[in-house]
N, C-alpha and C positions, 0 to 999 in steps of 0.2 A: 468602607461604610460611609454613608452620606453625613456630612457635617451636622446637619439639623438632627438626624437620628442619633448620632453619637452625643451631641450636646443634650438632647431631650432625655436620652436614657441616663447619662451621667447625672444630670440635674435631678432626675426622679430617684435614682438610686441613692444619691447623697441625701435627699430629703428623707427617704424612707430609713435609711441607716441612722441619720442624725436626729430624727424626731421620734423617739419612742412613743410619745403620747398619741401619734397618728397611727401606729401599727394596729391592724385589725378593726379599724373604724371604716364603716361604709361611707362612700362618698354620697353627696346629694345625688340621687339616682338619675341616670339618663334612661328614660322610660320610652318604650315604643318598639317599632319594628324597623329594621335598617337593612340595607344592602351594602356590604363592603366589597369593593372592587380593587383588588391588588394589581400592581403593574405586572406581576408574574402571570396574570390571566386567571388566577384563583379567584373565585367569587363566592361569597357566603350570605345566606340570609341569616340575620341575627334578631332574635326576640328577647326583649328585656321586659318582663312583666312587672318586676318590682326591683327594690334595691338589693336583693339577695340572690336572684336567679337570672340565668342567661341560657337560652338555647340557640344552637347554631345548626345550619345545614349547608353543606358545600353544594352550590348550584352550578359550578363551572370550575374547570381546572383539574389538577392532579387528584384531589380529594372528592371529586364528584360522587355524589350519593351518601358520603359519610355525614354523621350528625352527632350531636352531643348535647347533654343537659349538664350545666356547670353551676357552681356556687363560687363566683369569683370574689376576690378581695378587690375593692375599688376605693380609690382615694381621689378626692378633688384636688387638683393641683392649682388651679385658677378658675376664673369664671369660664365655663365651657371647655375646660381641659381636664381630662381624667387619666389616671393610671390604673390599669386593671391586669390582674393576673389570676391564673388558675392552672391546676394540674388535671388533665383529662384522664379517663378511665384506664387508658393504655399507657399512662405514665408521661405523655407529652405535656411539657410545660410551656405555656403561652403567656406572653406579657405584651401589653399594648399601651401606647400613648394615643388617646383619642382626642382630636381637637375639633369640636363641634362649632368653633368660630369660622374655621376655613374648611370644615368637612373633610379632615384627613385622618388617617390611621397609620401608625408606625408600629410594627410588631416584630417580636423575636419568638420563634417556635423552636424549642429544643426537645429532641427525641433521641435519647442515647447519646452517641457522639456527633449526631447530625444537628447543625444549627442553621436556621434560615432567617434572614432579615427581610421583611416585607414592608412596602409602603403602598398606600392606596387612598382611595376616596370613600367617603361615607355618604350614602343617600338615605334620607329618612322617608320610609314608606308609609308611615302613620303619624298623625300629630302627636306632639309631646304631650304627655299627661301632666297635669298640674300636681306637683308633689305636695 
């Protein structure tokens, strides 16, 4: 596991476990349309219309053609840095650390006994909305 990913996930999980007041609170929303390009070759179009919804569509890689509409839990970690997590309809659990300061995404995807760690870049396809 990459040192940054390990440190980011550990810090995030510590924060989530130690700060009960933050549980269940939405983060300041990251609103707009994005493309996530993971180093694995997986590419996703992400649409975030508001603070409570997220839609994704795989546009490249192993999940090409798959899509979903999610209601993620999001927490703002710092300016421009967010933790997001959701469970998809098929039971897949996704967690992400999104850094809009350097346009990177680090994710863990868990489906049954399978776990995948992904790192990639974020491209904003539409201007950010004013919250």
